[in-house]
C-alpha positions as CSV (number, residue, x, y, z in Angstrom):
1,M,-1.0,-17.3,-5.0
2,A,-0.2,-14.2,-6.9
3,R,-1.5,-11.1,-5.3
4,T,-2.0,-7.6,-6.8
5,A,-1.9,-4.1,-5.3
6,L,-2.9,-0.7,-6.8
7,V,-1.5,2.6,-5.5
8,L,-3.6,5.7,-6.3
9,C,-1.7,9.0,-5.5
10,A,-1.4,12.5,-6.5
11,H,2.4,13.0,-7.2
12,A,5.3,11.0,-8.4
13,D,7.0,10.7,-5.0
14,D,3.8,10.2,-2.8
15,A,3.9,6.4,-2.8
16,E,7.6,6.3,-1.8
17,F,7.0,8.9,1.0
18,F,4.1,7.3,2.6
19,A,4.4,3.6,1.8
20,G,8.0,3.1,0.1
21,G,9.0,0.6,2.7
22,T,5.7,-1.3,2.5
23,L,5.7,-1.5,-1.3
24,A,9.3,-2.7,-1.2
25,R,8.4,-5.4,1.2
26,M,5.3,-6.4,-0.8
27,I,7.2,-6.6,-4.0
28,A,9.8,-8.8,-2.2
29,E,7.1,-11.1,-1.1
30,G,5.8,-11.5,-4.6
31,W,3.1,-8.9,-4.9
32,T,2.5,-7.3,-8.3
33,V,2.2,-3.5,-7.7
34,H,0.6,-1.0,-10.1
35,E,0.6,2.8,-9.6
36,V,-1.7,5.5,-10.8
37,I,-0.5,9.1,-10.3
38,A,-3.1,11.6,-10.9
39,T,-1.2,14.9,-11.7
40,D,1.6,15.8,-14.0
41,N,3.9,17.0,-11.2
42,G,4.2,20.2,-13.0
43,K,4.5,22.7,-10.1
44,G,6.9,20.8,-7.7
45,S,10.0,22.8,-8.2
46,F,11.7,26.1,-7.2
47,E,14.1,25.7,-10.1
48,L,12.7,24.1,-13.2
49,P,10.1,25.4,-15.6
50,S,6.8,23.3,-15.6
51,A,7.4,21.6,-18.9
52,E,10.9,20.4,-18.1
53,L,9.9,19.4,-14.6
54,V,7.0,17.3,-16.0
55,V,9.4,15.4,-18.3
56,Q,11.9,14.9,-15.5
57,S,9.7,13.8,-12.7
58,R,7.2,11.8,-14.8
59,D,9.1,10.2,-17.6
60,R,12.6,9.8,-15.9
61,E,12.4,9.8,-12.2
62,A,9.0,8.0,-11.6
63,R,9.9,5.3,-14.1
64,A,13.4,4.9,-12.6
65,V,11.8,4.4,-9.2
66,A,9.4,1.9,-10.6
67,D,12.2,-0.1,-12.2
68,F,14.3,0.1,-8.9
69,L,11.5,-1.2,-6.8
70,G,10.0,-3.6,-9.3
71,K,6.6,-2.0,-9.9
72,A,4.7,-3.7,-12.6
73,S,3.4,-0.4,-14.1
74,V,3.2,3.4,-13.4
75,E,0.9,5.7,-15.3
76,F,0.1,9.4,-15.1
77,L,-3.5,10.8,-15.6
78,G,-1.9,14.1,-16.4
79,Y,-4.1,16.5,-14.5
80,P,-2.5,19.8,-13.6
81,D,-0.4,19.7,-10.5
82,G,-2.0,21.7,-7.6
83,D,-5.4,22.0,-9.3
84,L,-6.8,18.5,-8.8
85,G,-9.5,19.9,-6.5
86,A,-10.9,21.6,-9.7
87,V,-11.4,18.2,-11.5
88,P,-15.0,17.1,-11.2
89,V,-15.2,14.3,-8.5
90,L,-17.1,12.0,-10.7
91,E,-14.5,12.3,-13.5
92,L,-11.6,11.5,-11.1
93,R,-13.6,8.8,-9.4
94,G,-14.4,7.3,-12.7
95,R,-10.6,7.3,-13.7
96,F,-9.8,5.5,-10.5
97,M,-12.6,3.1,-10.8
98,E,-11.3,2.2,-14.3
99,A,-7.9,1.4,-12.8
100,I,-9.4,-0.7,-10.1
101,R,-11.5,-2.7,-12.6
102,R,-8.6,-3.0,-15.0
103,H,-5.9,-4.2,-12.5
104,R,-8.3,-6.0,-10.1
105,P,-6.2,-5.5,-7.0
106,D,-6.3,-7.5,-3.8
107,R,-5.1,-4.4,-1.9
108,L,-5.5,-0.7,-2.6
109,L,-3.1,1.9,-1.1
110,T,-4.1,5.6,-1.3
111,F,-4.6,8.8,0.9
112,D,-6.9,8.7,3.8
113,A,-10.0,11.0,3.2
114,F,-10.6,11.1,7.0
115,A,-7.0,12.2,8.1
116,P,-6.7,15.5,9.6
117,F,-4.3,18.4,9.0
118,E,-3.9,17.6,5.2
119,P,-3.1,21.0,3.5
120,H,-2.6,19.8,-0.1
121,P,-5.6,20.0,-2.3
122,D,-4.4,17.3,-4.6
123,H,-4.0,14.8,-1.7
124,R,-7.5,15.6,-0.5
125,A,-8.9,15.2,-4.0
126,V,-7.2,11.8,-4.5
127,A,-8.4,10.6,-1.1
128,W,-12.1,11.2,-1.7
129,A,-12.2,10.1,-5.4
130,A,-10.2,6.9,-4.4
131,L,-12.6,6.3,-1.4
132,E,-15.7,6.5,-3.6
133,A,-14.1,4.4,-6.4
134,V,-13.0,1.6,-4.1
135,S,-16.3,1.6,-2.3
136,F,-18.4,1.2,-5.4
137,S,-16.2,-0.4,-8.1
138,H,-18.0,-3.6,-7.6
139,F,-21.4,-2.0,-8.3
140,P,-22.1,-2.6,-12.1
141,L,-24.4,0.5,-12.4
142,Y,-21.5,2.9,-11.5
143,H,-19.8,3.8,-14.7
144,P,-21.6,1.2,-16.8
145,D,-19.6,2.4,-19.9
146,Q,-16.6,0.7,-18.4
147,L,-18.4,-2.7,-18.4
148,E,-19.5,-2.1,-22.0
149,G,-15.8,-1.7,-22.9
150,G,-15.0,-5.2,-21.5
151,L,-14.1,-4.5,-17.8
152,R,-15.9,-6.2,-14.9
153,P,-16.9,-5.1,-11.6
154,H,-14.3,-5.7,-8.9
155,L,-14.5,-5.7,-5.0
156,V,-11.1,-4.7,-3.3
157,P,-11.0,-6.8,-0.1
158,E,-8.3,-4.8,1.6
159,R,-7.4,-1.0,1.7
160,F,-4.4,0.6,3.3
161,Y,-5.0,4.4,3.8
162,F,-1.9,6.6,4.5
163,A,-1.5,10.2,5.7
164,K,0.9,12.9,7.0
165,S,-0.9,12.6,10.3
166,S,-0.4,9.3,12.2
167,L,-3.6,9.9,14.5
168,H,-5.7,7.2,12.8
169,F,-3.1,4.5,12.1
170,D,-4.3,1.0,13.3
171,H,-2.1,-1.1,11.1
172,F,1.7,-1.2,11.1
173,V,4.1,-2.7,8.7
174,D,7.9,-3.7,9.7
175,I,10.0,-2.0,7.1
176,G,13.2,-2.5,9.0
177,P,14.8,-4.7,6.3
178,F,13.6,-2.3,3.5
179,L,14.3,1.1,5.1
180,E,17.3,1.9,3.2
181,R,15.6,0.7,0.0
182,K,12.9,3.3,0.8
183,V,15.6,5.9,1.1
184,D,17.3,4.8,-2.1
185,A,13.8,4.9,-3.9
186,L,13.1,8.4,-2.6
187,C,16.4,9.9,-3.7
188,L,15.8,8.7,-7.3
189,H,12.9,11.4,-7.3
190,E,15.7,14.0,-7.7
191,S,13.5,17.1,-8.6
192,Q,11.1,16.3,-5.6
193,M,13.8,15.7,-3.2
194,R,15.5,19.0,-4.1
195,L,12.1,20.7,-3.6
196,T,11.5,19.0,-0.2
197,V,14.9,20.1,1.2
198,Q,14.5,23.6,-0.1
199,D,11.1,23.9,1.2
200,L,12.2,22.7,4.7
201,R,15.1,25.2,4.6
202,M,12.8,28.1,3.6
203,G,10.5,27.2,6.4
204,L,13.2,27.1,9.1
205,Q,14.6,30.3,8.0
206,A,11.2,32.0,7.9
207,A,10.6,30.9,11.5
208,G,14.0,32.0,12.6
209,S,14.7,28.5,14.1
210,G,16.5,25.3,13.6
211,A,19.8,27.0,12.5
212,E,21.6,23.8,13.5
213,W,19.7,21.9,10.8
214,L,20.5,24.4,7.9
215,P,23.8,22.7,6.9
216,L,22.0,19.4,6.5
217,L,19.4,21.1,4.1
218,D,21.5,21.3,1.0
219,A,19.5,20.7,-2.1
220,D,22.6,19.8,-4.0
221,H,23.3,16.9,-1.5
222,Y,19.8,16.1,-0.4
223,R,20.4,12.5,0.6
224,P,21.6,13.1,4.2
225,A,18.4,15.2,5.0
226,I,16.1,12.7,3.2
227,G,17.7,9.8,4.8
228,F,17.4,11.4,8.3
229,L,13.7,12.4,7.8
230,V,12.8,8.9,6.6
231,R,14.5,7.0,9.4
232,E,13.2,9.3,12.0
233,W,9.6,9.0,10.8
234,A,9.9,5.2,10.6
235,R,11.4,5.1,14.1
236,R,8.6,7.2,15.5
237,I,5.9,5.1,14.0
238,G,7.8,1.9,15.0
239,E,7.7,3.1,18.7
240,R,3.9,2.7,18.6
241,C,4.1,-1.0,17.8
242,G,7.3,-2.3,19.2
243,L,9.3,-2.1,16.0
244,Q,12.5,-0.4,15.1
245,A,11.2,0.9,11.8
246,A,7.5,0.9,10.5
247,E,5.1,2.5,8.3
248,G,1.5,3.0,9.5
249,F,-1.9,2.9,7.8
250,R,-5.7,3.0,8.6
251,R,-6.6,-0.5,7.4
252,E,-10.1,-1.6,6.2
253,T,-11.2,-5.1,4.9
254,T,-14.6,-5.8,3.4
255,G,-15.3,-8.0,6.5
256,D,-15.0,-5.2,9.0
257,I,-18.7,-4.4,9.2
258,L,-19.2,-8.0,10.7
259,G,-16.8,-7.2,13.5
């Protein structure tokens, strides 16, 4: 039976960083995957002006990754990068609820509202709005205008919540066969990977530590650093569940309340 998944995230590279191996595995298994990206990605660079960055990260890189992995669709809501916390929660919740009712997913993947140590306001905003949207998208009196427009309530039976912190992970996906595909997908997000490597380099230099890593952190040749980070993260998560490489999530299903 055909299955559909929906990813709700803040930035163009979020899905690949947190769930790229899982998404690659799901698509290989026949899942139809849709993605909604809340911001315009307009602040994620040390080099590019915002307008150029938006075009590159949104219209070229994100769509190249979608084509590479085989996502069915990717759409940007276009909110200003870094300022998602200023968007009224009911507005963002409504946009996410509309996507849920339109795509009618069997599985939702998004940020975990209850994960600790999350500094990014966009990630926190997506997490709470997505949690509320998936919790009430099957209630017809929430955003009834969507039903008047032809959509129907929809209950998402399974939710995968991802986070920078692995503290609450209770579900693990074997991404061993898809680990290099995750690296390849991330490296297609050129502007974001350049930013990631530059940010890491700046942090080490500011701390006066990690001098041995500085040669690896070259924005013009970012793949070795990104590959190392992805493989090491997958290895550490895999250690918790007896796998060589894994991604972790806090998983919920609609039957959890019954034990």
